[in-house]
LOTI-594204 format. One record per residue (C-alpha): y, x, z; residue in one letter; residue number from 1. Coordinates in pm, 1 decimal. Example, Ala and Ser with C-alpha at 12.3 -4.5 7.8 and 13.67 -1.06 7.14 Angstrom:
BEGIN
c2, c1, c3, aa, i
-450.0, 1230.0, 780.0, A, 1
-106.0, 1367.0, 714.0, S, 2
END
This chain:
BEGIN
c2, c1, c3, aa, i
-4098.9, 13421.7, 2374.2, M, 1
-3923.4, 13140.2, 2343.9, N, 2
-3846.7, 13106.0, 2692.1, K, 3
-3733.6, 13428.6, 2727.0, M, 4
-3475.8, 13373.7, 2471.7, K, 5
-3276.5, 13103.6, 2659.9, L, 6
-3282.6, 13345.3, 2956.0, E, 7
-3156.1, 13613.9, 2710.5, I, 8
-2896.5, 13344.8, 2547.1, F, 9
-2769.3, 13244.2, 2900.8, F, 10
-2730.4, 13609.2, 3012.1, M, 11
-2494.0, 13666.1, 2703.0, L, 12
-2277.8, 13364.1, 2706.8, L, 13
-2183.6, 13427.3, 3093.5, L, 14
-2140.1, 13788.2, 2987.2, M, 15
-1882.5, 13669.2, 2712.5, M, 16
-1745.8, 13409.4, 2958.3, N, 17
-1696.5, 13687.0, 3200.2, C, 18
-1512.5, 13917.9, 2935.9, F, 19
-1246.5, 13605.0, 2884.5, F, 20
-1199.8, 13562.3, 3250.5, M, 21
-1153.7, 13888.5, 3320.6, F, 22
-862.5, 13974.6, 3043.9, V, 23
-736.1, 13652.9, 3132.0, L, 24
-737.8, 13734.2, 3472.7, F, 25
-589.2, 14123.4, 3411.0, M, 26
-298.9, 13890.9, 3213.6, Y, 27
-209.6, 13664.1, 3428.0, M, 28
-183.8, 13942.2, 3780.5, I, 29
16.5, 14143.3, 3582.2, L, 30
257.6, 13887.7, 3412.7, N, 31
241.5, 13732.1, 3773.7, N, 32
198.3, 13367.5, 3607.3, C, 33
6.2, 13066.1, 3643.5, C, 34
-74.2, 12746.3, 3412.2, Y, 35
-178.5, 12422.9, 3487.6, I, 36
-287.3, 12192.3, 3238.3, I, 37
-332.2, 11824.4, 3334.4, S, 38
-475.5, 11479.1, 3169.3, W, 39
-322.0, 11144.4, 3312.6, E, 40
-629.2, 10973.9, 3310.8, I, 41
-526.8, 10580.1, 3401.2, F, 42
-246.9, 10509.3, 3669.3, N, 43
-238.5, 10193.0, 3958.4, V, 44
56.0, 10096.1, 4100.8, M, 45
224.2, 10426.5, 4212.5, S, 46
-97.3, 10598.9, 4205.6, L, 47
-192.6, 10810.9, 3945.7, F, 48
-576.5, 10999.0, 3835.8, V, 49
-539.8, 11315.7, 3724.1, E, 50
-782.5, 11581.3, 3582.7, L, 51
-596.5, 11896.2, 3614.6, D, 52
-682.4, 12263.0, 3502.1, I, 53
-511.1, 12566.3, 3714.6, L, 54
-540.5, 12869.9, 3539.2, L, 55
-462.7, 13206.0, 3827.8, D, 56
-561.1, 13509.2, 3862.8, W, 57
-769.3, 13360.8, 4173.0, V, 58
-947.4, 13133.6, 3963.5, S, 59
-1000.9, 13337.7, 3651.3, C, 60
-1137.6, 13639.5, 3879.1, S, 61
-1339.0, 13437.3, 4124.4, F, 62
-1512.6, 13242.3, 3765.2, S, 63
-1537.5, 13545.7, 3610.7, G, 64
-1723.5, 13702.4, 3935.1, L, 65
-1910.7, 13422.5, 3973.1, V, 66
-1996.5, 13490.4, 3576.6, C, 67
-2077.6, 13766.8, 3613.3, L, 68
-2350.6, 13756.3, 3916.5, I, 69
-2520.8, 13474.4, 3717.1, S, 70
-2534.8, 13656.7, 3370.0, S, 71
-2731.8, 13946.8, 3607.0, S, 72
-2984.1, 13686.7, 3780.2, I, 73
-3042.1, 13533.2, 3437.3, C, 74
-3158.6, 13903.2, 3332.5, I, 75
-3369.0, 13897.5, 3663.2, F, 76
-3530.5, 13594.8, 3612.7, S, 77
-3678.9, 13726.7, 3328.7, V, 78
-3922.8, 13911.0, 3475.0, S, 79
-3950.2, 13747.9, 3835.2, Y, 80
-3981.7, 13381.0, 3694.9, M, 81
-4247.0, 13532.1, 3368.3, K, 82
-4527.5, 13316.3, 3353.9, G, 83
-4363.9, 12992.3, 3560.8, D, 84
-4435.2, 12673.2, 3359.1, M, 85
-4138.4, 12546.3, 3427.9, H, 86
-3889.4, 12797.5, 3352.1, V, 87
-3681.7, 12643.5, 3093.0, N, 88
-3580.2, 12383.1, 3338.7, R, 89
-3498.9, 12664.0, 3588.9, F, 90
-3223.7, 12811.6, 3383.1, M, 91
-3091.0, 12464.6, 3330.2, M, 92
-3056.6, 12342.5, 3667.2, V, 93
-2896.3, 12719.5, 3735.4, L, 94
-2684.2, 12666.9, 3451.1, M, 95
-2571.5, 12327.1, 3611.5, L, 96
-2491.9, 12530.0, 3921.9, F, 97
-2216.9, 12800.1, 3758.0, V, 98
-2111.1, 12460.1, 3553.9, L, 99
-2039.2, 12290.0, 3882.6, S, 100
-1849.0, 12586.4, 4053.0, M, 101
-1653.7, 12643.0, 3760.3, N, 102
-1539.4, 12310.3, 3826.3, F, 103
-1465.0, 12344.7, 4184.5, L, 104
-1303.2, 12695.7, 4099.7, I, 105
-1073.5, 12525.9, 3888.7, F, 106
-966.9, 12188.5, 3910.3, I, 107
-664.6, 12198.4, 4186.4, P, 108
-708.7, 11755.3, 4228.0, S, 109
-884.1, 11648.6, 4520.5, F, 110
-1029.3, 11374.7, 4380.8, V, 111
-1134.4, 11548.2, 4028.2, S, 112
-1280.6, 11809.7, 4297.4, L, 113
-1592.1, 11626.1, 4442.5, I, 114
-1725.2, 11699.9, 4048.9, L, 115
-1799.6, 12062.2, 4150.4, G, 116
-1852.9, 11962.6, 4573.5, W, 117
-2077.7, 11695.9, 4513.1, D, 118
-2271.1, 11882.0, 4191.0, G, 119
-2301.0, 12173.1, 4416.5, L, 120
-2482.9, 12007.1, 4693.5, G, 121
-2683.1, 11845.2, 4420.3, L, 122
-2817.6, 12119.5, 4214.3, V, 123
-2888.6, 12287.3, 4509.1, S, 124
-3092.4, 12057.8, 4674.5, F, 125
-3296.5, 12057.7, 4319.9, C, 126
-3261.6, 12442.5, 4333.2, L, 127
-3384.0, 12432.6, 4666.5, V, 128
-3720.0, 12231.8, 4579.7, I, 129
-3854.0, 12391.8, 4289.2, Y, 130
-4141.7, 12478.5, 4397.4, Y, 131
-4202.1, 12142.0, 4499.1, Q, 132
-4397.8, 12199.8, 4843.9, N, 133
-4349.0, 12003.1, 5188.8, N, 134
-4135.0, 12341.5, 5335.3, K, 135
-3935.5, 12340.8, 5052.1, S, 136
-3831.5, 11949.2, 5092.6, L, 137
-3799.4, 12004.8, 5448.6, S, 138
-3590.1, 12294.4, 5383.6, A, 139
-3422.8, 12089.3, 5053.6, G, 140
-3354.1, 11757.3, 5290.0, M, 141
-3186.5, 11957.1, 5571.7, L, 142
-2951.4, 12141.7, 5328.5, T, 143
-2846.8, 11820.0, 5155.3, V, 144
-2758.2, 11600.8, 5481.8, L, 145
-2575.2, 11898.9, 5602.6, M, 146
-2377.8, 11905.9, 5341.3, N, 147
-2328.9, 11539.3, 5268.1, R, 148
-2125.6, 11601.6, 5627.3, V, 149
-1911.1, 11747.5, 5435.2, G, 150
-1925.4, 11549.6, 5144.6, D, 151
-1800.4, 11270.6, 5365.6, C, 152
-1484.2, 11403.9, 5490.2, F, 153
-1420.9, 11492.9, 5166.5, I, 154
-1426.1, 11127.7, 5065.9, L, 155
-1254.9, 11069.4, 5384.8, A, 156
-979.2, 11316.8, 5279.5, G, 157
-932.9, 11183.3, 4949.5, I, 158
-871.6, 10811.4, 5114.3, S, 159
-617.3, 10943.9, 5351.7, I, 160
-416.6, 11147.7, 5102.4, M, 161
-392.0, 10865.4, 4871.7, S, 162
-119.9, 10757.1, 5118.8, L, 163
137.2, 11020.3, 4909.6, M, 164
44.4, 10847.7, 4539.8, G, 165
-126.8, 11170.4, 4419.4, H, 166
-396.1, 11411.1, 4536.4, W, 167
-298.8, 11732.3, 4377.0, N, 168
-345.7, 11995.4, 4639.0, Y, 169
-80.7, 12216.9, 4510.6, L, 170
204.2, 11992.3, 4629.5, C, 171
108.0, 11832.7, 4936.3, I, 172
388.6, 11722.4, 5203.7, W, 173
429.5, 11650.6, 5534.7, Y, 174
294.1, 11201.3, 5568.1, F, 175
178.7, 10989.0, 5882.3, I, 176
-204.9, 11151.9, 5880.9, F, 177
-154.6, 11516.7, 5750.0, F, 178
-275.8, 11643.1, 6058.0, E, 179
-636.0, 11482.3, 6030.0, I, 180
-609.3, 11533.9, 5607.8, C, 181
-625.1, 11917.4, 5706.9, M, 182
-897.1, 11865.3, 5998.1, F, 183
-1118.4, 11684.2, 5713.8, F, 184
-1098.5, 11977.7, 5494.3, V, 185
-1191.2, 12268.7, 5761.2, V, 186
-1449.9, 12065.5, 5872.2, I, 187
-1575.5, 12008.9, 5483.6, A, 188
-1537.2, 12439.2, 5445.6, G, 189
-1739.2, 12482.2, 5752.3, M, 190
-2042.0, 12279.7, 5644.3, T, 191
-2086.4, 12384.0, 5277.4, K, 192
-1993.7, 12795.9, 5434.4, S, 193
-2282.2, 12755.0, 5715.5, A, 194
-1974.8, 12790.7, 6038.5, Q, 195
-2151.7, 12706.8, 6403.1, I, 196
-2314.5, 12414.5, 6422.2, P, 197
-2346.8, 12362.8, 6060.5, F, 198
-2567.2, 12710.1, 6060.5, S, 199
-2913.3, 12607.7, 6020.0, S, 200
-2948.3, 12486.7, 5687.1, W, 201
-2851.1, 12852.3, 5546.3, L, 202
-3194.3, 13012.5, 5663.2, P, 203
-3364.3, 12738.2, 5574.9, A, 204
-3265.1, 12700.1, 5236.9, A, 205
-3454.3, 13067.0, 5156.3, M, 206
-3752.0, 12842.1, 5031.6, A, 207
-3581.0, 12840.9, 4708.4, A, 208
-3687.7, 13113.1, 4438.0, P, 209
-3526.8, 13475.2, 4544.9, T, 210
-3257.6, 13481.0, 4214.1, P, 211
-3151.1, 13131.0, 4327.0, V, 212
-3054.7, 13269.8, 4666.1, S, 213
-2887.4, 13557.1, 4547.0, A, 214
-2683.7, 13319.9, 4364.0, L, 215
-2636.4, 13031.1, 4548.0, V, 216
-2688.2, 13131.3, 4844.8, H, 217
-2554.2, 13475.6, 4906.1, S, 218
-2254.9, 13497.3, 4689.4, S, 219
-2130.9, 13151.1, 4507.2, T, 220
-2259.3, 12840.1, 4687.3, L, 221
-2158.2, 12923.2, 5087.9, V, 222
-1816.3, 13074.7, 5018.0, T, 223
-1737.6, 12766.7, 4826.0, A, 224
-1612.5, 12666.2, 5176.3, G, 225
-1416.0, 12968.4, 5210.5, V, 226
-1263.3, 12948.2, 4877.1, F, 227
-1099.9, 12548.4, 4940.6, L, 228
-986.8, 12717.9, 5291.6, L, 229
-768.7, 12981.5, 5088.1, I, 230
-640.6, 12678.6, 4842.8, R, 231
-551.7, 12477.3, 5127.1, F, 232
-411.8, 12839.6, 5352.6, Y, 233
-110.1, 12706.5, 5325.4, N, 234
-78.4, 12372.5, 5450.1, Y, 235
-326.0, 12439.3, 5705.8, L, 236
-197.0, 12731.5, 5839.4, V, 237
99.6, 12452.4, 5976.2, E, 238
-138.2, 12258.8, 6164.6, V, 239
-127.2, 12415.2, 6517.0, S, 240
-478.3, 12373.3, 6661.5, F, 241
-629.8, 12547.2, 6324.4, F, 242
-619.0, 12959.4, 6335.9, C, 243
-711.4, 12960.6, 6714.6, N, 244
-976.1, 12671.9, 6691.8, F, 245
-1086.9, 12897.1, 6321.5, L, 246
-1089.1, 13236.1, 6500.2, L, 247
-1345.8, 13046.2, 6750.7, F, 248
-1597.5, 12958.5, 6608.7, I, 249
-1582.3, 13187.7, 6286.2, S, 250
-1647.0, 13456.0, 6577.2, I, 251
-1914.5, 13260.8, 6729.0, L, 252
-2117.9, 13220.4, 6447.5, T, 253
-2096.6, 13625.1, 6343.7, T, 254
-2221.8, 13724.2, 6731.7, F, 255
-2500.2, 13434.7, 6695.1, M, 256
-2611.4, 13555.4, 6301.9, S, 257
-2610.3, 13904.8, 6410.8, G, 258
-2795.6, 13924.0, 6660.7, I, 259
-3052.6, 13661.4, 6578.0, C, 260
-3120.0, 13892.3, 6280.5, A, 261
-3203.9, 14155.4, 6505.9, V, 262
-3501.4, 13941.6, 6652.1, Y, 263
-3577.8, 13809.0, 6283.2, E, 264
-3880.7, 13952.4, 6085.5, Y, 265
-3844.8, 13714.0, 5744.9, D, 266
-3680.1, 13975.4, 5507.7, M, 267
-3520.0, 13677.1, 5319.0, K, 268
-3452.6, 13498.5, 5641.9, K, 269
-3214.9, 13846.0, 5758.9, I, 270
-3055.3, 13861.8, 5458.7, I, 271
-2937.4, 13525.1, 5501.2, A, 272
-2843.9, 13544.5, 5862.0, L, 273
-2661.3, 13870.9, 5704.2, S, 274
-2477.9, 13670.7, 5471.5, T, 275
-2358.9, 13418.1, 5783.1, L, 276
-2258.5, 13682.0, 5949.8, S, 277
-2025.5, 13794.9, 5689.7, Q, 278
-1925.5, 13430.7, 5619.8, L, 279
-1773.5, 13456.1, 6004.4, G, 280
-1619.9, 13720.9, 5904.7, V, 281
-1414.7, 13563.8, 5583.8, M, 282
-1331.9, 13260.9, 5838.3, M, 283
-1199.3, 13531.4, 6113.5, M, 284
-972.1, 13638.3, 5876.0, S, 285
-862.8, 13307.4, 5764.6, L, 286
-794.8, 13245.4, 6127.8, G, 287
-610.8, 13581.9, 6091.6, L, 288
-349.1, 13467.0, 5895.3, K, 289
-522.5, 13635.9, 5626.4, M, 290
-599.2, 13438.9, 5312.0, P, 291
-591.8, 13737.0, 5067.6, M, 292
-755.8, 14006.3, 5287.0, L, 293
-1086.2, 13689.3, 5320.3, S, 294
-1057.2, 13659.3, 4912.4, L, 295
-1080.4, 13999.5, 4881.6, F, 296
-1384.6, 14053.8, 5140.5, H, 297
-1566.3, 13717.0, 4931.0, L, 298
-1522.3, 13900.6, 4598.0, Y, 299
-1703.5, 14254.0, 4732.6, T, 300
-1955.0, 14058.2, 4987.0, H, 301
-2058.2, 13880.9, 4623.2, A, 302
-2135.7, 14176.1, 4442.2, M, 303
-2355.2, 14355.2, 4709.1, F, 304
-2532.2, 14062.1, 4897.4, K, 305
-2659.2, 13923.8, 4513.1, A, 306
-2758.4, 14290.4, 4466.6, L, 307
-2934.4, 14276.8, 4832.4, L, 308
-3109.9, 14023.6, 4744.9, F, 309
-3227.4, 14096.9, 4385.9, L, 310
-3391.7, 14419.3, 4546.2, C, 311
-3547.4, 14227.0, 4776.7, G, 312
-3657.2, 14004.7, 4521.5, G, 313
-3813.4, 14262.4, 4344.7, N, 314
-3983.5, 14405.6, 4653.9, I, 315
-4115.9, 14061.5, 4745.1, I, 316
-4246.0, 14014.8, 4411.9, H, 317
-4399.2, 14321.6, 4405.5, S, 318
-4599.3, 14275.3, 4723.0, F, 319
-4735.8, 13949.9, 4597.2, F, 320
-4509.4, 13695.1, 4832.4, G, 321
-4499.8, 13857.4, 5128.2, M, 322
-4189.7, 13852.3, 5317.8, Q, 323
-4305.7, 13997.3, 5679.2, D, 324
-4092.0, 14328.7, 5757.2, I, 325
-4393.4, 14441.5, 5982.9, R, 326
-4675.8, 14468.0, 5641.5, D, 327
-4355.4, 14604.2, 5430.2, M, 328
-4451.8, 14973.3, 5444.6, K, 329
-4371.4, 15259.6, 5190.8, G, 330
-4143.1, 15105.7, 4977.2, V, 331
-3935.7, 15443.5, 4907.4, S, 332
-4316.0, 15550.8, 4783.8, Y, 333
-4387.9, 15252.5, 4596.1, M, 334
-4085.1, 15128.0, 4415.4, L, 335
-3829.4, 15465.1, 4484.5, P, 336
-3528.0, 15341.4, 4215.2, F, 337
-3541.9, 14949.0, 4398.7, T, 338
-3537.9, 15169.5, 4758.6, S, 339
-3238.7, 15336.4, 4651.9, I, 340
-3013.1, 15056.4, 4496.4, I, 341
-3189.7, 14874.1, 4808.7, F, 342
-3026.3, 15135.2, 5006.6, N, 343
-2699.5, 15147.8, 4832.9, V, 344
-2640.0, 14773.5, 4927.9, S, 345
-2730.8, 14812.9, 5249.5, N, 346
-2471.8, 15054.4, 5333.7, M, 347
-2216.6, 14842.5, 5129.8, A, 348
-2275.0, 14562.7, 5335.4, L, 349
-2263.2, 14805.1, 5657.1, C, 350
-1899.7, 14923.3, 5522.9, G, 351
-1987.1, 15318.8, 5444.5, F, 352
-1727.4, 15467.5, 5337.0, P, 353
-1575.4, 15433.1, 4973.2, F, 354
-1848.7, 15194.3, 4912.5, L, 355
-1724.4, 14827.0, 4808.0, A, 356
-1749.2, 14640.9, 5148.7, G, 357
-1565.8, 14966.9, 5329.9, F, 358
-1230.9, 14846.5, 5160.4, Y, 359
-1247.9, 14478.5, 5287.5, S, 360
-1394.3, 14513.1, 5601.8, K, 361
-1184.3, 14852.5, 5724.6, D, 362
-867.9, 14601.5, 5643.3, L, 363
-986.8, 14340.4, 5837.5, I, 364
-1113.6, 14517.3, 6154.4, I, 365
-764.3, 14741.2, 6181.4, E, 366
-610.7, 14370.9, 6147.8, M, 367
-777.0, 14272.2, 6386.8, V, 368
-701.8, 14577.6, 6619.3, L, 369
-361.6, 14504.8, 6528.0, N, 370
-351.8, 14104.0, 6611.3, S, 371
-180.2, 13977.1, 6965.0, N, 372
-566.2, 13830.7, 7007.5, M, 373
-782.8, 13792.3, 7355.9, N, 374
-921.7, 14108.6, 7428.7, M, 375
-1259.9, 13921.6, 7508.2, L, 376
-1196.9, 13789.2, 7161.8, V, 377
-1139.7, 14142.0, 6984.4, A, 378
-1419.7, 14276.9, 7152.8, V, 379
-1698.3, 13988.9, 7010.0, F, 380
-1523.9, 14095.1, 6663.3, A, 381
-1605.0, 14466.9, 6707.5, M, 382
-1990.9, 14409.5, 6880.2, F, 383
-2045.0, 14163.0, 6503.3, G, 384
-1939.5, 14476.5, 6350.9, V, 385
-2214.0, 14713.1, 6539.0, C, 386
-2457.4, 14429.2, 6494.1, L, 387
-2422.0, 14439.3, 6108.8, T, 388
-2588.7, 14835.5, 6121.2, M, 389
-2801.7, 14755.4, 6359.8, L, 390
-2985.4, 14475.2, 6148.6, Y, 391
-2958.1, 14646.7, 5855.7, S, 392
-3122.4, 14965.6, 5972.5, M, 393
-3412.7, 14800.4, 6106.7, R, 394
-3526.9, 14597.4, 5811.9, M, 395
-3412.6, 14983.6, 5640.2, S, 396
-3657.2, 15147.3, 5882.1, M, 397
-3955.2, 14909.3, 5892.8, Y, 398
-3968.7, 14850.0, 5503.5, M, 399
-3827.4, 15186.8, 5340.4, V, 400
-3881.5, 15454.8, 5561.7, W, 401
-4211.1, 15310.8, 5746.4, G, 402
-4550.3, 15422.4, 5689.6, D, 403
-4760.0, 15363.9, 5411.3, V, 404
-5028.5, 15051.2, 5487.1, K, 405
-5344.5, 15080.5, 5363.8, S, 406
-5346.0, 14794.1, 5173.5, A, 407
-5300.3, 14920.7, 4782.9, V, 408
-5049.6, 14690.8, 4570.1, Y, 409
-5110.5, 14751.5, 4190.3, E, 410
-4858.5, 14486.1, 4127.4, N, 411
-4578.8, 14731.1, 4207.5, M, 412
-4285.6, 14695.3, 3918.5, M, 413
-4020.0, 14948.3, 3942.0, D, 414
-4022.7, 14998.0, 3554.7, D, 415
-3954.2, 14648.7, 3404.1, D, 416
-3617.0, 14671.3, 3241.0, K, 417
-3430.3, 14347.4, 3275.1, Y, 418
-3531.0, 14450.5, 3681.3, V, 419
-3343.9, 14770.5, 3609.8, I, 420
-3043.9, 14634.4, 3405.4, I, 421
-2979.1, 14332.4, 3624.8, S, 422
-2969.0, 14571.6, 3948.6, M, 423
-2768.8, 14844.0, 3803.3, L, 424
-2460.7, 14596.7, 3726.5, I, 425
-2447.1, 14476.1, 4058.1, L, 426
-2504.7, 14863.3, 4164.8, C, 427
-2165.6, 14921.1, 3978.2, M, 428
-1969.8, 14653.2, 4135.4, G, 429
-2129.0, 14751.4, 4485.6, A, 430
-1986.3, 15142.1, 4450.4, L, 431
-1700.2, 15043.1, 4281.7, F, 432
-1575.2, 14714.7, 4276.3, G, 433
-1400.6, 14757.2, 4653.3, G, 434
-1205.0, 15034.6, 4530.7, F, 435
-1101.6, 14831.8, 4171.5, F, 436
-1026.6, 14559.2, 4369.9, L, 437
-757.2, 14733.8, 4653.0, Q, 438
-610.0, 14947.8, 4290.6, T, 439
-547.2, 14675.2, 4059.4, M, 440
-457.5, 14351.0, 4301.0, V, 441
-136.8, 14376.7, 4500.2, F, 442
-235.1, 14134.6, 4748.0, C, 443
-504.9, 14326.4, 4853.0, F, 444
-363.2, 14651.4, 4899.5, N, 445
-239.3, 14605.8, 5219.5, E, 446
-54.0, 14938.9, 5459.4, V, 447
-121.5, 14875.9, 5788.4, I, 448
4.9, 15138.5, 6109.0, I, 449
-235.7, 15191.2, 6357.8, L, 450
-250.1, 15492.6, 6634.7, P, 451
-495.4, 15722.7, 6505.5, M, 452
-738.0, 15640.4, 6837.7, L, 453
-746.6, 15294.8, 6653.7, Y, 454
-771.6, 15411.2, 6321.9, K, 455
-1093.4, 15633.8, 6374.2, L, 456
-1257.1, 15369.2, 6602.1, M, 457
-1378.4, 15187.7, 6322.9, V, 458
-1603.7, 15507.0, 6186.2, L, 459
-1707.3, 15544.7, 6544.1, F, 460
-1843.4, 15213.1, 6586.2, L, 461
-2062.5, 15258.2, 6228.8, L, 462
-2148.6, 15610.6, 6352.6, M, 463
-2235.5, 15461.2, 6736.2, F, 464
-2443.7, 15149.7, 6550.0, S, 465
-2622.7, 15420.0, 6301.2, L, 466
-2739.6, 15678.1, 6637.5, L, 467
-2815.1, 15375.6, 6884.2, F, 468
-3012.9, 15148.1, 6594.0, S, 469
-3236.5, 15472.7, 6527.4, F, 470
-3268.2, 15532.3, 6906.1, S, 471
-3368.1, 15194.4, 6980.4, L, 472
-3634.4, 15159.5, 6687.8, W, 473
-3749.6, 15460.1, 6616.1, M, 474
-3945.1, 15451.3, 6990.1, F, 475
-4051.7, 15066.7, 6998.1, S, 476
-4074.9, 14957.9, 6661.6, M, 477
-4321.5, 14689.0, 6750.1, N, 478
-4325.2, 14683.7, 7115.5, K, 479
-4029.7, 14385.3, 7080.6, M, 480
-4136.9, 14133.9, 7422.0, D, 481
-4199.0, 13766.9, 7377.3, Y, 482
-3966.4, 13633.9, 7628.9, N, 483
-3734.9, 13330.1, 7665.2, L, 484
-3432.6, 13546.8, 7506.1, I, 485
-3677.1, 13635.7, 7184.8, Y, 486
-3755.3, 13282.8, 7165.1, W, 487
-3400.4, 13149.3, 7162.0, C, 488
-3262.6, 13366.4, 6913.7, N, 489
-3543.5, 13315.6, 6685.5, S, 490
-3462.0, 13026.3, 6675.2, K, 491
-3126.5, 13070.3, 6634.3, M, 492
-3005.4, 12912.9, 6946.7, W, 493
-3207.4, 12589.6, 6865.2, F, 494
-2986.7, 12499.3, 6652.0, M, 495
-3274.6, 12440.0, 6357.0, S, 496
-3510.3, 12264.5, 6625.8, S, 497
-3166.5, 11985.0, 6675.6, L, 498
-3124.5, 11982.4, 6295.2, S, 499
-3478.0, 11991.3, 6186.9, G, 500
-3765.7, 11759.1, 6282.0, Y, 501
-3768.1, 11697.1, 6633.3, P, 502
-3422.8, 11590.5, 6646.1, F, 503
-3460.5, 11378.1, 6324.3, M, 504
-3772.9, 11198.2, 6528.6, M, 505
-3506.6, 11165.5, 6847.8, L, 506
-3246.3, 10947.9, 6597.9, I, 507
-3535.9, 10756.5, 6390.3, K, 508
-3705.9, 10640.3, 6719.0, N, 509
-3358.9, 10575.5, 6894.3, V, 510
-3217.9, 10375.3, 6566.3, S, 511
-3597.7, 10170.5, 6555.2, N, 512
-3488.0, 10108.3, 6907.4, L, 513
-3146.0, 9961.4, 6791.7, N, 514
-3255.8, 9777.5, 6510.4, L, 515
-3534.3, 9606.8, 6715.2, K, 516
-3308.0, 9502.3, 6993.8, L, 517
-2959.1, 9480.3, 6788.3, V, 518
-2958.7, 9452.1, 6478.8, D, 519
-3289.3, 9198.1, 6483.2, M, 520
-3277.5, 9094.2, 6790.0, G, 521
-2958.4, 8970.1, 6993.7, W, 522
-2724.6, 8954.3, 6679.7, L, 523
-2997.4, 8782.2, 6468.7, E, 524
-2960.5, 8521.7, 6764.3, M, 525
-2606.3, 8545.7, 6850.1, L, 526
-2531.2, 8577.5, 6477.0, G, 527
-2638.6, 8398.5, 6160.0, G, 528
-2984.2, 8336.0, 6258.7, Q, 529
-2951.9, 8173.9, 6584.4, G, 530
-2692.6, 8008.8, 6396.4, I, 531
-2873.6, 7871.7, 6176.6, L, 532
-3159.2, 7775.2, 6370.6, M, 533
-2921.5, 7636.6, 6676.1, M, 534
-2791.2, 7367.4, 6308.5, I, 535
-3125.3, 7295.3, 6261.4, K, 536
-3292.1, 7233.5, 6562.5, K, 537
-2901.1, 7008.4, 6600.7, L, 538
-3004.2, 6832.2, 6293.9, M, 539
-3379.9, 6798.3, 6407.6, Y, 540
-3257.1, 6593.2, 6682.6, I, 541
-2967.1, 6372.4, 6492.4, M, 542
-3243.5, 6301.0, 6263.0, E, 543
-3458.8, 6198.6, 6554.9, W, 544
-3196.2, 6013.0, 6720.6, W, 545
-3131.1, 5843.8, 6366.7, M, 546
-3451.5, 5724.6, 6332.5, I, 547
-3497.6, 5539.3, 6672.4, I, 548
-3169.8, 5388.3, 6604.1, L, 549
-3260.3, 5222.3, 6251.1, F, 550
-3541.6, 5070.2, 6415.8, N, 551
-3362.9, 4967.6, 6693.1, F, 552
-3111.7, 4793.6, 6449.4, N, 553
-3368.5, 4689.8, 6248.2, L, 554
-3574.8, 4511.3, 6526.7, M, 555
-3199.2, 4337.7, 6660.6, I, 556
-3121.1, 4229.3, 6313.9, V, 557
-3542.0, 4115.8, 6283.2, M, 558
-3455.2, 3889.8, 6614.8, F, 559
-3179.5, 3766.5, 6527.7, I, 560
-3303.6, 3603.2, 6181.1, I, 561
-3612.5, 3449.8, 6373.2, F, 562
-3388.6, 3332.1, 6634.2, M, 563
-3208.4, 3148.5, 6394.3, F, 564
END
């Protein structure tokens, strides 16, 4: 009972904060204003170290969304983590994550931002290794080391920005290392948002409990990099290579994650790869100079993707931890409510008309058609949209509409009130969140004029992908060839192998060889130890000659004395 009290208390606290942030968001957006609270901690010479808090409609809305999703996950955890010995510790670490995320959202000072940025990486590591086994440890190490790359670039950016005398990213001007500093910010955002070549940690982090996956690795942590780039967008767009570089990386990430999700059988990894695909869409909109549409898609994606993870978590919990979609059949018969919500979130992910994902994805795709980008790049972007429908329909066909397996499961929980409440809260966001945001926020209400053929192309691609997925998997559900293409795509183009144990062993062997040959070899002989040994030998030689000369002189003195 005490464990439940803590979770309900945190849920109420987060709900109150969500309501407060929603009121602040409405006030900020209607009055078109923002507030900055600044506290100067100390200054050295002309360098000011300040703790700033930025209250504008972007930070208030994002914080409210994080608190809404976190409160739903707290309710879900009452049922999912029932019987866990360390559920109080789990909830405390989860709240630390929410606190770190709010630090990242509200602090505009680059040097104070490291509180939230490093806090996210550390708390994410603690949550991934929660089950304390070898798989969780390896996944946690991959997660934290990959994110440390971004942390190092953030620290390098902080050191470069000290040339300006402050670290407030609201008022940056051009200085001598401006491009290098912005490049470091882009790389840091790419690592946290798992863009190529830093994509391997996101599917590996699925070793965490499902509530963690719903909060950390679908809706908030992975979007922290996108949020950072949105904050720095006005300065990043001044850098010549930014748009083309980010557009290329994001489309490659979307294409790779979509292809790999089609060849994946682990349900949580399929959802993680769909998250990676949508992160590529957000980065693509940033590369197309549409930061507000990227933020719009970030908000809508957070609601339906967290809902998708909760549905997946309930299905996994009901099937006693099974995650292979080939063994999870007939979910619509055993868990009817969960399967309905699962299909709603899948449809929102695919951009089904008038659901949350449709309002943001439709605008982004229309802007792709309206831009002057390369035709091949536009084709790859459209193909990414088709792949979303392919792997979503494949997952539904295997799990929801597949034949009932012979095994009988007695753990089916489709009437748990905590699960139902948490899903219904997020389902309202997945159904009406896109319409609400586009209606209320003027920055999201874009008017794009295109020919009728281009306007209908999005719906045509949606229907074509739907029909193609039906024809592809209706007759070949279990007939996928295990060839080189399957092997390459199931390994995420070998990025997971390159980031994992074999590559680390290669680096370790090269490092040990370097240690023996250079650090403990030539550098020792030519450095301090070599000089010390040389001085010792010189001292021994000098001591030997001094003894010989002393004895020789003594003999001469004795000879002279005896002679006279």
